[in-house]
All heavy atoms as an XYZ file, in Angstrom:
869
protein
N    -184.490    -84.981    160.257
C    -184.129    -83.722    160.877
C    -182.860    -83.910    161.701
O    -182.757    -84.844    162.483
C    -185.285    -83.239    161.750
C    -185.012    -81.957    162.477
S    -184.647    -80.589    161.402
C    -186.074    -79.616    161.573
N    -181.929    -83.024    161.533
C    -180.669    -83.094    162.266
C    -180.837    -82.404    163.619
O    -181.349    -81.291    163.702
C    -179.536    -82.443    161.454
C    -179.273    -83.263    160.193
C    -178.281    -82.304    162.291
C    -178.261    -82.657    159.267
N    -180.407    -83.088    164.666
C    -180.450    -82.490    165.996
C    -179.049    -82.002    166.383
O    -178.054    -82.411    165.787
C    -180.986    -83.484    167.022
O    -180.174    -84.624    167.073
N    -179.010    -81.148    167.382
C    -177.750    -80.564    167.845
C    -177.653    -80.766    169.352
O    -178.618    -80.523    170.076
C    -177.676    -79.058    167.514
C    -176.381    -78.455    168.025
C    -177.826    -78.823    166.020
N    -176.497    -81.221    169.787
C    -176.205    -81.348    171.217
C    -174.922    -80.594    171.516
O    -174.027    -80.537    170.672
C    -176.028    -82.818    171.616
C    -177.292    -83.618    171.599
C    -177.078    -85.066    172.042
O    -176.012    -85.382    172.625
O    -177.973    -85.880    171.784
N    -174.847    -80.036    172.704
C    -173.675    -79.280    173.127
C    -172.992    -79.993    174.285
O    -173.654    -80.319    175.272
C    -174.080    -77.871    173.576
C    -174.592    -77.007    172.464
C    -175.917    -77.096    172.057
C    -173.753    -76.111    171.824
C    -176.400    -76.306    171.035
C    -174.225    -75.317    170.796
C    -175.553    -75.414    170.398
N    -171.703    -80.219    174.168
C    -170.925    -80.703    175.312
C    -170.892    -79.604    176.353
O    -171.053    -78.419    176.041
C    -169.487    -81.040    174.890
C    -169.358    -82.180    173.943
C    -169.244    -83.449    174.723
N    -169.294    -84.545    173.771
C    -168.791    -85.706    173.983
N    -168.178    -85.955    175.100
N    -168.911    -86.658    173.100
N    -170.638    -79.972    177.590
C    -170.581    -78.988    178.671
C    -169.541    -77.900    178.386
O    -169.769    -76.723    178.661
C    -170.263    -79.662    180.007
C    -171.421    -80.515    180.509
O    -172.564    -80.335    180.025
O    -171.183    -81.374    181.384
N    -168.399    -78.302    177.829
C    -167.337    -77.329    177.518
C    -167.821    -76.298    176.506
O    -167.512    -75.113    176.614
C    -166.098    -78.047    176.991
N    -168.576    -76.733    175.512
C    -169.088    -75.815    174.494
C    -170.082    -74.839    175.107
O    -170.024    -73.629    174.850
C    -169.736    -76.594    173.358
N    -170.979    -75.335    175.924
C    -171.957    -74.469    176.584
C    -171.249    -73.433    177.445
O    -171.561    -72.237    177.393
C    -172.931    -75.307    177.435
O    -173.602    -76.230    176.575
C    -173.950    -74.440    178.133
N    -170.263    -73.868    178.218
C    -169.520    -72.951    179.087
C    -168.772    -71.911    178.252
O    -168.791    -70.715    178.589
C    -168.546    -73.730    179.970
N    -168.143    -72.334    177.166
C    -167.403    -71.397    176.319
C    -168.323    -70.354    175.704
O    -167.994    -69.164    175.656
C    -166.666    -72.142    175.201
O    -165.639    -72.933    175.726
N    -169.477    -70.786    175.225
C    -170.428    -69.860    174.604
C    -170.948    -68.837    175.616
O    -171.017    -67.643    175.325
C    -171.584    -70.632    173.976
C    -171.212    -71.441    172.738
C    -172.336    -72.401    172.373
C    -170.873    -70.528    171.578
N    -171.295    -69.302    176.807
C    -171.788    -68.395    177.846
C    -170.691    -67.450    178.341
O    -170.930    -66.250    178.526
C    -172.367    -69.194    179.012
C    -173.634    -69.978    178.706
C    -174.007    -70.874    179.886
C    -174.781    -69.050    178.336
N    -169.488    -67.981    178.530
C    -168.371    -67.146    178.979
C    -168.068    -66.055    177.964
O    -167.792    -64.909    178.333
C    -167.112    -67.987    179.220
C    -167.194    -68.862    180.451
O    -168.118    -68.672    181.273
O    -166.332    -69.760    180.587
N    -168.104    -66.404    176.679
C    -167.804    -65.419    175.649
C    -168.876    -64.332    175.607
O    -168.569    -63.146    175.472
C    -167.660    -66.095    174.289
C    -166.981    -65.219    173.264
C    -165.576    -64.808    173.699
O    -164.767    -65.624    174.116
N    -165.296    -63.529    173.628
N    -170.133    -64.716    175.730
C    -171.217    -63.729    175.764
C    -171.055    -62.803    176.966
O    -171.219    -61.575    176.838
C    -172.574    -64.428    175.797
N    -170.716    -63.360    178.125
C    -170.493    -62.542    179.325
C    -169.328    -61.581    179.118
O    -169.389    -60.415    179.508
C    -170.214    -63.422    180.554
C    -171.445    -64.143    181.050
O    -172.578    -63.762    180.653
O    -171.280    -65.093    181.843
N    -168.255    -62.080    178.498
C    -167.087    -61.234    178.230
C    -167.457    -60.085    177.299
O    -167.127    -58.926    177.568
C    -165.951    -62.069    177.634
C    -164.797    -61.215    177.174
C    -163.907    -60.661    178.093
C    -164.607    -60.936    175.821
C    -162.857    -59.857    177.676
C    -163.562    -60.146    175.393
C    -162.696    -59.606    176.320
O    -161.658    -58.799    175.913
N    -168.148    -60.399    176.205
C    -168.538    -59.345    175.272
C    -169.449    -58.321    175.948
O    -169.338    -57.125    175.699
C    -169.226    -59.935    174.040
C    -168.289    -60.571    173.054
C    -168.670    -61.717    172.379
C    -167.037    -60.038    172.779
C    -167.823    -62.316    171.447
C    -166.180    -60.622    171.862
C    -166.571    -61.766    171.198
N    -170.332    -58.760    176.805
C    -171.216    -57.840    177.517
C    -170.430    -56.938    178.463
O    -170.772    -55.771    178.647
C    -172.283    -58.617    178.288
N    -169.353    -57.461    179.040
C    -168.583    -56.675    180.007
C    -167.615    -55.692    179.348
O    -167.338    -54.645    179.912
C    -167.816    -57.594    180.964
O    -166.750    -58.231    180.293
N    -167.099    -55.998    178.156
C    -166.126    -55.105    177.514
C    -166.752    -54.192    176.473
O    -166.175    -53.174    176.122
C    -164.959    -55.879    176.856
C    -164.173    -56.646    177.883
C    -165.433    -56.752    175.733
N    -167.872    -54.578    175.949
C    -168.544    -53.757    174.953
C    -169.817    -53.231    175.563
O    -169.820    -52.475    176.522
N    -170.871    -53.690    174.996
C    -172.167    -53.437    175.596
C    -173.024    -54.656    175.310
O    -172.586    -55.588    174.646
C    -172.795    -52.136    175.084
C    -172.958    -52.131    173.575
O    -173.284    -53.183    172.991
O    -172.769    -51.069    172.969
N    -174.224    -54.617    175.776
C    -175.081    -55.803    175.644
C    -175.328    -56.147    174.177
O    -175.520    -57.313    173.834
C    -176.394    -55.622    176.436
C    -177.097    -56.960    176.626
C    -177.291    -54.608    175.775
C    -176.361    -57.910    177.514
N    -175.271    -55.152    173.284
C    -175.529    -55.431    171.864
C    -174.455    -56.333    171.263
O    -174.739    -57.131    170.368
C    -175.668    -54.144    171.057
O    -174.442    -53.443    171.026
N    -173.212    -56.221    171.738
C    -172.155    -57.108    171.245
C    -172.429    -58.547    171.670
O    -172.281    -59.478    170.880
C    -170.788    -56.646    171.748
C    -169.575    -57.442    171.283
C    -169.477    -57.473    169.755
C    -168.301    -56.875    171.886
N    -172.853    -58.733    172.891
C    -173.201    -60.078    173.370
C    -174.399    -60.628    172.597
O    -174.422    -61.817    172.248
C    -173.496    -60.052    174.870
N    -175.369    -59.771    172.307
C    -176.527    -60.211    171.521
C    -176.118    -60.582    170.097
O    -176.618    -61.559    169.533
C    -177.598    -59.117    171.516
C    -178.274    -58.944    172.859
C    -179.152    -57.711    172.938
O    -179.106    -56.851    172.020
O    -179.889    -57.598    173.933
N    -175.189    -59.800    169.530
C    -174.671    -60.133    168.201
C    -173.965    -61.487    168.212
O    -174.091    -62.283    167.284
C    -173.708    -59.032    167.742
C    -174.029    -58.495    166.379
C    -173.096    -57.400    165.930
N    -171.794    -57.956    165.611
C    -170.636    -57.418    165.961
N    -170.596    -56.311    166.652
N    -169.505    -57.987    165.624
N    -173.193    -61.741    169.272
C    -172.511    -63.029    169.434
C    -173.525    -64.180    169.451
O    -173.389    -65.158    168.727
C    -171.673    -63.019    170.713
C    -171.172    -64.363    171.146
C    -171.657    -65.124    172.162
C    -170.094    -65.115    170.571
N    -170.949    -66.288    172.261
C    -169.980    -66.320    171.300
C    -169.209    -64.888    169.519
C    -169.025    -67.288    171.015
C    -168.246    -65.862    169.222
C    -168.164    -67.043    169.963
N    -174.547    -64.039    170.288
C    -175.554    -65.100    170.392
C    -176.262    -65.327    169.059
O    -176.491    -66.479    168.668
C    -176.562    -64.764    171.490
C    -175.953    -64.861    172.868
O    -175.011    -65.611    173.111
N    -176.475    -64.083    173.800
N    -176.581    -64.260    168.349
C    -177.228    -64.393    167.040
C    -176.295    -65.052    166.032
O    -176.723    -65.880    165.214
C    -177.683    -63.028    166.532
N    -175.002    -64.716    166.096
C    -174.023    -65.311    165.176
C    -173.871    -66.807    165.433
O    -173.766    -67.605    164.493
C    -172.675    -64.603    165.320
N    -173.844    -67.196    166.696
C    -173.759    -68.622    167.035
C    -175.003    -69.346    166.521
O    -174.904    -70.413    165.911
C    -173.575    -68.820    168.558
C    -173.726    -70.290    168.931
C    -172.219    -68.284    168.998
N    -176.175    -68.748    166.741
C    -177.418    -69.355    166.252
C    -177.381    -69.540    164.737
O    -177.761    -70.587    164.224
C    -178.630    -68.502    166.635
C    -178.936    -68.538    168.124
O    -178.398    -69.414    168.832
O    -179.721    -67.672    168.576
N    -176.915    -68.517    164.018
C    -176.839    -68.609    162.559
C    -175.870    -69.701    162.126
O    -176.149    -70.472    161.213
C    -176.439    -67.277    161.939
C    -176.367    -67.371    160.410
C    -176.004    -66.106    159.743
C    -175.945    -66.175    158.238
N    -175.855    -67.447    157.587
N    -174.737    -69.781    162.795
C    -173.746    -70.810    162.462
C    -174.335    -72.197    162.666
O    -174.166    -73.089    161.828
C    -172.471    -70.615    163.312
O    -171.956    -69.301    163.071
C    -171.415    -71.652    162.964
N    -175.054    -72.392    163.759
C    -175.684    -73.691    164.034
C    -176.750    -74.003    162.980
O    -176.832    -75.132    162.481
C    -176.298    -73.712    165.454
C    -175.201    -73.591    166.514
C    -177.150    -74.964    165.677
C    -174.225    -74.751    166.568
N    -177.562    -73.014    162.614
C    -178.571    -73.243    161.570
C    -177.931    -73.604    160.237
O    -178.418    -74.492    159.527
C    -179.455    -72.003    161.412
C    -180.453    -71.761    162.531
C    -181.164    -70.426    162.337
C    -181.463    -72.896    162.630
N    -176.831    -72.939    159.897
C    -176.103    -73.281    158.668
C    -175.601    -74.720    158.719
O    -175.691    -75.458    157.736
C    -174.930    -72.327    158.448
C    -175.359    -70.915    158.077
O    -176.541    -70.709    157.712
O    -174.500    -70.011    158.158
N    -175.069    -75.119    159.876
C    -174.573    -76.494    160.029
C    -175.698    -77.509    159.910
O    -175.504    -78.595    159.366
C    -173.872    -76.667    161.374
C    -172.414    -76.262    161.436
C    -171.882    -76.431    162.853
C    -171.583    -77.030    160.448
N    -176.854    -77.178    160.437
C    -177.985    -78.105    160.339
C    -178.385    -78.313    158.882
O    -178.810    -79.404    158.508
C    -179.171    -77.591    161.157
C    -178.966    -77.766    162.657
C    -180.144    -77.273    163.448
C    -181.250    -78.295    163.391
N    -182.352    -77.986    164.314
N    -178.230    -77.282    158.068
C    -178.557    -77.413    156.642
C    -177.461    -78.161    155.886
O    -177.750    -78.949    154.994
C    -178.754    -76.031    156.031
C    -180.041    -75.368    156.507
C    -180.295    -74.013    155.890
N    -180.234    -74.064    154.448
C    -179.715    -73.097    153.687
N    -179.221    -72.017    154.240
N    -179.702    -73.213    152.383
N    -176.202    -77.896    156.247
C    -175.054    -78.500    155.574
C    -174.051    -78.966    156.626
O    -173.047    -78.302    156.884
C    -174.387    -77.491    154.631
C    -175.312    -76.920    153.597
C    -175.806    -75.632    153.726
C    -175.695    -77.681    152.505
C    -176.665    -75.106    152.780
C    -176.552    -77.162    151.553
C    -177.044    -75.871    151.688
N    -174.297    -80.110    157.255
C    -173.484    -80.525    158.414
C    -172.018    -80.821    158.114
O    -171.206    -80.828    159.025
C    -174.203    -81.776    158.921
C    -175.042    -82.239    157.801
C    -175.374    -81.032    156.978
N    -171.682    -81.027    156.856
C    -170.282    -81.316    156.544
C    -169.570    -80.106    155.956
O    -168.491    -80.234    155.379
C    -170.196    -82.530    155.630
C    -170.691    -83.766    156.335
C    -170.563    -85.025    155.511
O    -170.089    -85.013    154.394
N    -170.980    -86.132    156.083
N    -170.153    -78.913    156.119
C    -169.550    -77.718    155.554
C    -168.299    -77.275    156.297
O    -167.460    -76.578    155.748
C    -170.558    -76.568    155.482
C    -170.913    -75.948    156.801
S    -172.238    -74.725    156.714
C    -171.466    -73.393    155.874
N    -168.148    -77.681    157.532
C    -166.951    -77.324    158.288
C    -165.729    -78.043    157.746
O    -165.824    -79.073    157.087
N    -164.583    -77.483    158.038
C    -163.321    -78.078    157.588
C    -162.907    -79.222    158.500
O    -162.990    -79.090    159.727
C    -162.215    -77.028    157.602
O    -162.546    -75.959    156.757
N    -162.418    -80.312    157.924
C    -161.889    -81.383    158.777
C    -160.675    -80.868    159.552
O    -159.888    -80.075    159.039
C    -161.465    -82.470    157.784
C    -162.134    -82.127    156.501
C    -162.355    -80.653    156.503
N    -160.544    -81.314    160.780
C    -159.394    -80.956    161.611
C    -158.366    -82.079    161.519
O    -158.729    -83.247    161.398
C    -159.822    -80.769    163.064
S    -161.007    -79.439    163.298
N    -157.118    -81.711    161.591
C    -156.054    -82.704    161.491
C    -155.183    -82.645    162.740
O    -154.046    -82.191    162.707
C    -155.229    -82.470    160.223
C    -156.050    -82.599    158.973
C    -156.518    -81.489    158.308
C    -156.391    -83.857    158.497
C    -157.297    -81.612    157.165
C    -157.175    -83.993    157.357
C    -157.623    -82.865    156.693
N    -155.759    -83.097    163.842
C    -155.041    -83.143    165.104
C    -154.349    -84.491    165.241
O    -154.752    -85.487    164.637
C    -156.006    -82.937    166.275
C    -156.660    -81.587    166.297
C    -158.038    -81.469    166.199
C    -155.907    -80.435    166.419
C    -158.651    -80.227    166.235
C    -156.508    -79.192    166.451
C    -157.880    -79.078    166.359
N    -153.307    -84.523    166.056
C    -152.556    -85.770    166.263
C    -153.294    -86.762    167.169
O    -153.200    -87.962    166.979
C    -151.187    -85.458    166.857
C    -150.238    -84.803    165.865
C    -148.860    -84.590    166.479
N    -148.888    -83.557    167.500
C    -148.692    -82.266    167.277
N    -148.451    -81.839    166.074
N    -148.721    -81.400    168.260
N    -154.012    -86.262    168.141
C    -154.672    -87.150    169.104
C    -155.790    -87.927    168.402
O    -156.637    -87.337    167.738
C    -155.230    -86.345    170.271
C    -155.571    -87.194    171.441
N    -156.706    -87.979    171.483
C    -154.918    -87.405    172.604
C    -156.746    -88.623    172.632
N    -155.678    -88.295    173.327
N    -155.808    -89.260    168.552
C    -156.806    -90.075    167.841
C    -158.258    -89.772    168.221
O    -159.154    -89.934    167.394
C    -156.436    -91.516    168.193
C    -155.528    -91.430    169.370
C    -154.887    -90.077    169.350
N    -158.505    -89.298    169.438
C    -159.871    -88.971    169.844
C    -160.417    -87.729    169.137
O    -161.605    -87.433    169.225
C    -159.964    -88.751    171.356
C    -159.797    -90.047    172.135
O    -159.841    -91.131    171.524
O    -159.624    -89.974    173.361
N    -159.552    -87.008    168.448
C    -159.956    -85.785    167.758
C    -160.000    -85.955    166.243
O    -160.233    -84.998    165.505
C    -158.987    -84.641    168.105
C    -158.797    -84.350    169.598
C    -157.764    -83.245    169.786
C    -160.108    -84.002    170.259
N    -159.825    -87.185    165.789
C    -159.674    -87.423    164.352
C    -160.909    -87.089    163.525
O    -160.790    -86.780    162.346
C    -159.261    -88.874    164.099
O    -160.300    -89.752    164.514
N    -162.084    -87.120    164.109
C    -163.301    -86.873    163.333
C    -163.885    -85.478    163.563
O    -165.003    -85.198    163.140
C    -164.353    -87.928    163.651
C    -164.733    -87.964    165.123
O    -164.008    -87.383    165.948
O    -165.757    -88.589    165.443
N    -163.107    -84.599    164.196
C    -163.602    -83.249    164.442
C    -163.567    -82.401    163.174
O    -162.706    -82.567    162.322
C    -162.761    -82.545    165.502
C    -163.053    -82.843    166.954
C    -162.191    -81.972    167.859
C    -164.509    -82.659    167.296
N    -164.519    -81.496    163.109
C    -164.572    -80.493    162.053
C    -164.638    -79.134    162.739
O    -165.008    -79.041    163.911
C    -165.793    -80.703    161.160
C    -165.794    -82.067    160.475
C    -167.021    -82.273    159.613
N    -166.898    -81.622    158.325
C    -166.253    -82.146    157.267
N    -165.669    -83.307    157.368
N    -166.200    -81.485    156.134
N    -164.297    -78.084    162.006
C    -164.397    -76.738    162.573
C    -165.024    -75.799    161.556
O    -164.929    -76.012    160.341
C    -163.019    -76.212    162.990
O    -162.219    -75.964    161.859
N    -165.665    -74.779    162.090
C    -166.285    -73.751    161.268
C    -166.161    -72.430    162.011
O    -166.229    -72.399    163.245
C    -167.758    -74.102    160.960
C    -168.332    -73.122    159.954
C    -168.589    -74.177    162.210
C    -169.679    -73.560    159.399
N    -165.941    -71.364    161.247
C    -165.870    -70.036    161.851
C    -167.262    -69.596    162.286
O    -168.247    -69.875    161.595
C    -165.318    -69.027    160.849
C    -163.875    -69.238    160.405
C    -163.539    -68.276    159.273
C    -162.919    -69.058    161.566
N    -167.314    -68.907    163.418
C    -168.578    -68.315    163.849
C    -168.875    -67.145    162.913
O    -168.045    -66.242    162.752
C    -168.505    -67.831    165.312
C    -168.209    -68.991    166.271
C    -169.778    -67.093    165.713
C    -169.310    -70.002    166.404
N    -170.019    -67.143    162.301
C    -170.422    -66.102    161.364
C    -170.292    -64.718    162.003
O    -170.881    -64.463    163.052
C    -171.885    -66.329    160.925
O    -171.998    -67.647    160.400
C    -172.318    -65.320    159.892
N    -169.503    -63.849    161.391
C    -169.347    -62.492    161.908
C    -168.289    -62.347    162.988
O    -167.975    -61.232    163.401
N    -167.733    -63.442    163.466
C    -166.678    -63.434    164.478
C    -165.560    -64.358    163.989
O    -165.371    -65.467    164.508
C    -167.211    -63.909    165.839
C    -168.164    -62.941    166.481
C    -169.502    -62.915    166.119
C    -167.718    -62.037    167.441
C    -170.386    -62.019    166.700
C    -168.588    -61.137    168.028
C    -169.934    -61.117    167.659
N    -164.811    -63.920    162.979
C    -163.890    -64.819    162.269
C    -162.709    -65.338    163.075
O    -161.984    -66.199    162.589
C    -163.417    -63.966    161.085
C    -163.596    -62.568    161.523
C    -164.794    -62.569    162.440
N    -162.528    -64.875    164.274
C    -161.433    -65.405    165.098
C    -161.881    -66.559    165.984
O    -161.077    -67.158    166.692
C    -160.838    -64.299    165.952
C    -160.162    -63.245    165.111
C    -159.504    -62.221    165.960
N    -158.843    -61.252    165.102
C    -158.580    -60.023    165.444
N    -158.904    -59.596    166.640
N    -157.988    -59.204    164.603
N    -163.165    -66.866    165.960
C    -163.713    -67.905    166.833
C    -164.135    -69.114    166.012
O    -164.830    -68.996    165.006
C    -164.897    -67.361    167.633
C    -164.444    -66.346    168.637
C    -164.330    -65.002    168.283
C    -164.076    -66.726    169.918
C    -163.877    -64.064    169.199
C    -163.623    -65.798    170.837
C    -163.520    -64.470    170.472
O    -163.065    -63.548    171.374
N    -163.704    -70.269    166.471
C    -163.987    -71.529    165.788
C    -164.916    -72.396    166.620
O    -164.717    -72.548    167.830
C    -162.688    -72.302    165.545
C    -161.687    -71.640    164.610
C    -160.325    -72.291    164.771
C    -162.173    -71.751    163.180
N    -165.890    -72.966    165.961
C    -166.788    -73.931    166.581
C    -166.311    -75.312    166.139
O    -166.180    -75.564    164.941
C    -168.220    -73.674    166.122
C    -169.296    -74.563    166.722
C    -170.583    -73.752    166.884
C    -169.571    -75.769    165.858
N    -166.016    -76.182    167.092
C    -165.553    -77.537    166.813
C    -166.701    -78.507    167.055
O    -167.376    -78.436    168.088
C    -164.359    -77.896    167.711
C    -163.144    -77.073    167.376
C    -162.914    -75.868    168.014
C    -162.255    -77.491    166.405
C    -161.817    -75.091    167.699
C    -161.155    -76.731    166.072
C    -160.929    -75.523    166.721
N    -166.902    -79.396    166.102
C    -168.050    -80.295    166.195
C    -167.765    -81.626    165.506
O    -166.809    -81.770    164.745
C    -169.289    -79.639    165.577
C    -169.252    -79.534    164.061
C    -169.915    -80.462    163.268
C    -168.556    -78.519    163.429
C    -169.873    -80.380    161.881
C    -168.515    -78.422    162.053
C    -169.181    -79.357    161.281
O    -169.136    -79.275    159.913
N    -168.629    -82.575    165.805
C    -168.650    -83.865    165.121
C    -170.016    -84.006    164.473
O    -171.031    -83.675    165.083
C    -168.483    -85.022    166.098
C    -167.132    -85.164    166.671
C    -167.026    -86.437    167.533
N    -165.643    -86.633    167.859
C    -165.060    -86.170    168.957
N    -165.763    -85.499    169.851
N    -163.784    -86.370    169.179
N    -170.035    -84.515    163.263
C    -171.305    -84.861    162.646
C    -171.421    -86.371    162.692
O    -170.626    -87.089    162.091
C    -171.393    -84.354    161.211
C    -172.655    -84.782    160.509
C    -173.892    -84.579    161.101
C    -172.608    -85.393    159.276
C    -175.066    -84.972    160.469
C    -173.766    -85.792    158.623
C    -174.992    -85.580    159.222
N    -172.392    -86.857    163.446
C    -172.629    -88.289    163.579
C    -173.769    -88.615    162.619
O    -174.951    -88.488    162.963
C    -172.984    -88.667    165.035
C    -173.123    -90.173    165.176
C    -171.946    -88.105    166.000
N    -173.380    -88.990    161.411
C    -174.359    -89.170    160.341
C    -175.396    -90.235    160.681
O    -176.591    -90.056    160.427
C    -173.639    -89.509    159.033
C    -174.513    -89.381    157.826
C    -173.729    -89.398    156.532
O    -172.503    -89.557    156.542
O    -174.377    -89.249    155.486
N    -174.965    -91.337    161.267
C    -175.884    -92.435    161.583
C    -176.982    -91.998    162.549
O    -178.094    -92.525    162.512
C    -175.102    -93.615    162.165
N    -176.677    -91.028    163.403
C    -177.651    -90.548    164.383
C    -178.282    -89.219    163.969
O    -179.103    -88.675    164.698
C    -176.974    -90.392    165.744
N    -177.865    -88.693    162.807
C    -178.357    -87.384    162.353
C    -178.139    -86.332    163.441
O    -179.050    -85.591    163.809
C    -179.830    -87.462    161.963
C    -180.032    -87.173    160.505
O    -179.079    -87.000    159.747
N    -181.271    -87.120    160.097
N    -176.904    -86.287    163.948
C    -176.575    -85.476    165.115
C    -175.333    -84.637    164.867
O    -174.323    -85.137    164.362
C    -176.333    -86.389    166.321
C    -175.783    -85.744    167.584
C    -176.833    -84.858    168.234
C    -175.297    -86.815    168.545
N    -175.424    -83.372    165.238
C    -174.250    -82.502    165.311
C    -173.926    -82.364    166.782
O    -174.764    -81.906    167.571
C    -174.526    -81.123    164.676
C    -174.742    -81.275    163.173
C    -173.375    -80.162    164.974
C    -175.249    -80.029    162.493
N    -172.723    -82.763    167.164
C    -172.272    -82.663    168.545
C    -171.255    -81.525    168.620
O    -170.147    -81.636    168.084
C    -171.638    -83.973    169.007
C    -171.069    -83.991    170.412
C    -172.153    -83.707    171.450
C    -170.397    -85.317    170.692
N    -171.643    -80.425    169.244
C    -170.756    -79.277    169.384
C    -169.847    -79.552    170.574
O    -170.305    -79.699    171.708
C    -171.547    -77.967    169.579
C    -170.593    -76.791    169.735
C    -172.503    -77.743    168.406
N    -168.549    -79.650    170.286
C    -167.567    -80.033    171.290
C    -167.066    -78.822    172.075
O    -166.973    -78.851    173.296
C    -166.392    -80.787    170.633
C    -165.290    -81.097    171.628
C    -166.907    -82.056    169.964
N    -166.725    -77.731    171.358
C    -166.251    -76.525    172.032
C    -166.227    -75.371    171.042
O    -166.323    -75.581    169.834
C    -164.855    -76.727    172.635
C    -164.620    -75.899    173.893
O    -165.358    -74.915    174.117
O    -163.695    -76.236    174.643
N    -166.085    -74.173    171.563
C    -165.922    -72.961    170.767
C    -164.719    -72.230    171.350
O    -164.707    -71.918    172.549
C    -167.180    -72.070    170.826
C    -166.961    -70.788    170.031
C    -168.386    -72.825    170.295
N    -163.707    -72.002    170.506
C    -162.447    -71.440    170.993
C    -161.950    -70.337    170.074
O    -162.223    -70.345    168.869
C    -161.381    -72.536    171.061
C    -161.681    -73.725    171.967
C    -160.696    -74.851    171.729
C    -161.666    -73.294    173.416
N    -161.183    -69.419    170.645
C    -160.515    -68.395    169.857
C    -159.411    -69.078    169.059
O    -158.671    -69.908    169.576
C    -159.933    -67.318    170.781
C    -159.464    -66.105    170.054
N    -158.283    -66.069    169.356
C    -160.031    -64.885    169.899
C    -158.131    -64.883    168.803
N    -159.183    -64.141    169.121
N    -159.299    -68.736    167.795
C    -158.342    -69.394    166.902
C    -156.884    -69.188    167.251
O    -156.025    -69.943    166.794
N    -156.571    -68.178    168.065
C    -155.174    -67.920    168.424
C    -154.702    -68.794    169.584
O    -153.530    -68.771    169.934
C    -154.990    -66.448    168.781
N    -155.577    -69.554    170.162
C    -155.205    -70.401    171.302
C    -154.535    -71.686    170.812
O    -154.660    -72.075    169.655
C    -156.451    -70.730    172.125
C    -157.061    -69.435    172.683
C    -158.137    -69.664    173.633
N    -157.607    -70.248    174.862
C    -158.384    -70.673    175.831
N    -159.690    -70.583    175.742
N    -157.868    -71.193    176.913
N    -153.856    -72.363    171.714
C    -153.285    -73.674    171.430
C    -154.430    -74.678    171.546
O    -154.756    -75.154    172.636
C    -152.159    -73.971    172.418
C    -151.387    -75.231    172.058
O    -151.622    -75.802    170.965
O    -150.546    -75.649    172.876
N    -155.057    -74.977    170.438
C    -156.361    -75.636    170.430
C    -156.311    -77.119    170.779
O    -157.128    -77.601    171.567
C    -157.047    -75.406    169.066
C    -157.404    -73.914    168.952
C    -158.265    -76.277    168.894
C    -157.893    -73.492    167.610
N    -155.388    -77.860    170.213
C    -155.406    -79.314    170.416
C    -155.387    -79.713    171.894
O    -156.197    -80.541    172.308
C    -154.268    -80.009    169.664
C    -154.388    -81.508    169.745
C    -153.481    -82.253    168.767
O    -152.754    -81.624    168.012
O    -153.560    -83.506    168.769
N    -154.524    -79.133    172.732
C    -154.562    -79.523    174.157
C    -155.895    -79.193    174.829
O    -156.327    -79.904    175.732
C    -153.431    -78.731    174.790
C    -152.538    -78.352    173.663
C    -153.398    -78.246    172.453
N    -156.555    -78.131    174.388
C    -157.841    -77.756    174.984
C    -158.946    -78.738    174.607
O    -159.897    -78.915    175.364
C    -158.214    -76.335    174.567
C    -157.291    -75.240    175.058
C    -157.654    -73.908    174.404
C    -157.347    -75.132    176.577
N    -158.832    -79.350    173.448
C    -159.846    -80.286    172.984
C    -159.561    -81.735    173.380
O    -160.465    -82.564    173.373
C    -159.978    -80.213    171.455
C    -160.508    -78.907    170.880
C    -160.410    -78.932    169.362
C    -161.933    -78.646    171.323
N    -158.326    -82.030    173.708
C    -157.928    -83.405    174.023
C    -158.532    -83.824    175.348
O    -158.391    -83.142    176.360
C    -156.395    -83.523    174.088
O    -155.851    -83.121    172.828
C    -155.966    -84.953    174.391
N    -159.243    -84.971    175.340
C    -159.826    -85.440    176.601
C    -158.737    -85.800    177.616
O    -157.663    -86.266    177.235
C    -160.608    -86.697    176.191
C    -160.301    -86.967    174.779
C    -159.488    -85.839    174.230
N    -159.002    -85.565    178.895
C    -158.010    -85.912    179.915
C    -157.779    -87.413    179.960
O    -158.685    -88.198    179.713
C    -158.629    -85.409    181.216
C    -160.079    -85.240    180.938
C    -160.229    -85.058    179.457
N    -156.551    -87.775    180.277
C    -156.231    -89.206    180.407
C    -156.825    -89.745    181.687
O    -156.878    -89.054    182.707
C    -154.723    -89.412    180.390
C    -154.110    -89.079    179.051
C    -152.623    -89.389    179.026
O    -152.193    -90.324    179.746
O    -151.922    -88.715    178.274
N    -157.251    -90.985    181.625
C    -157.847    -91.594    182.816
C    -156.854    -92.443    183.540
O    -155.909    -92.907    183.088
C    -159.057    -92.431    182.403
C    -160.137    -91.542    181.832
C    -161.370    -92.339    181.415
O    -161.548    -93.478    181.878
O    -162.145    -91.811    180.637
């Protein structure tokens, strides 16, 4: 069985987006968002490599994949599939029009 874990950034992005949709539309839009995210995650659990490989320059992002949120085609879910651990690690969810690589790149220490 494949498990799913969410990075803090992904959890914050998902909650922020639901709050935004609730504030500009109505609660049904936020509920649709949450259902779409759930469906996307269930699809990934069935086919974890269905997302497209990402080709970012930063080496820490080399194994990322992305998939569109079902029903919200401007939003991308970025994840890693750790096959050895049977784990999908959701890194973040971002609007596709943003400058994505800097948002995903870990801060330098």
